[in-house]
N, C-alpha and C positions, 0 to 999 in steps of 0.2 A: 588460163585463169584470168578472169576479168578483175581489174583493180577497182576497188570500191572507194569512191570519193566521199569523205565525211560530209554530212550536211553542214551548210553555212548557218550555224546556230550555236549559241553558248548553252551548255548543258548544266551550268552551275545552278545549284538550288537558289532561288531568289532570296531566301533568307540569309544566304552566305555572301551575296553580292556586296552589301555595305562593308563587311569586314575585309573582303578581298580588295575592294576599292581603297580602303584605308591603308592596307599593306602596300599597295602599289604607289599611292601618293606619298607615303612615308619614305619608301625607297627612293622615289624621285627627289624628295626634299633632301635626303641624306647623301645622295651620291650622283644624281644625274648632272652631267656637265654640258651635253650637247645633243641635239636631235636633228637628223637629216630626214626629210620626207620625200618620198616618191609617190607615184600614183597608187601603187598597191604594196608599198613597203615603207618601213621606217627603220632607221638605224639610230640606236640610243647608245650614247657613250657615257659610261660611269667612271667615277674615280677608281684608279687601280689599287683598290684596297681589298685584302682577302675577305674581310667581313661583308663588304658590299657585294663582292662576287658571290659569296654563299647565299646572300639574300636574293640576288638576281637568279641564281640557280633554282631556288625555291619557287620563285614566281614563275619561271619557265616551266618547271615540273607541274605546278598547279594549273597554269593556263593551257599547257599542252593537253592536259586531261579534259578540261571542260570546253576548250575551243580547238578541237582536233583539226579543224580546217585551216588553222594558221600554221605557218612553218617558222619555228624559232631556231636561230643559229647564234650560238654564244662563242665568242672568241676573245683571246687576250692580245692586246696590242701593248707596245712599250709604255704608252701613256694612258691606257684606258682598258676597261672591260667593255667589250662591244657586243651589244645584242641587236640582231637584225630580225625583224618580224615581217614576214611576207604573207600576202593573202592571195587566194586564187581569184580568177576573173569573177567579178560581181561582189567581192567581199572587201574591197578597198576601204569603205567607210568603217568597217569593223576594226581594221588594223589602226586606223587613225583615232578611233574612239579609245582604244587601249592605250595608245601613245599619249593621248590627251590626259589620261589619268596620271601617268608618270610626270607629265609637264605641270599638271595642276599643283603638285606638291613641290615643284622645284623652283618656282619663282621665275627668274629671267632666262632659264635655259631654253625655253620653247621658242 
């Protein structure tokens, strides 16, 4: 059986994009503490707060649906909720654009 690679494209309805962007920026503003960037991945560290984690989980579920080509990994550290987003070859800019939305709401975290 051949593994099918999802297309490198967001399938979110364009009418929904502004609301999603607002949700991501608000989460960044309310909980983002640090960002580490690599060529095809970003690691976002959020305050270790149960309400923030629940919001991160919601964004991960939503973005996993519309951007199936991205790999989302959510973990808990002692001092943070850690979200790592990785992109396949050729999709590095997409992962950084998504991270930029979180950073846009956070102020100095980026």
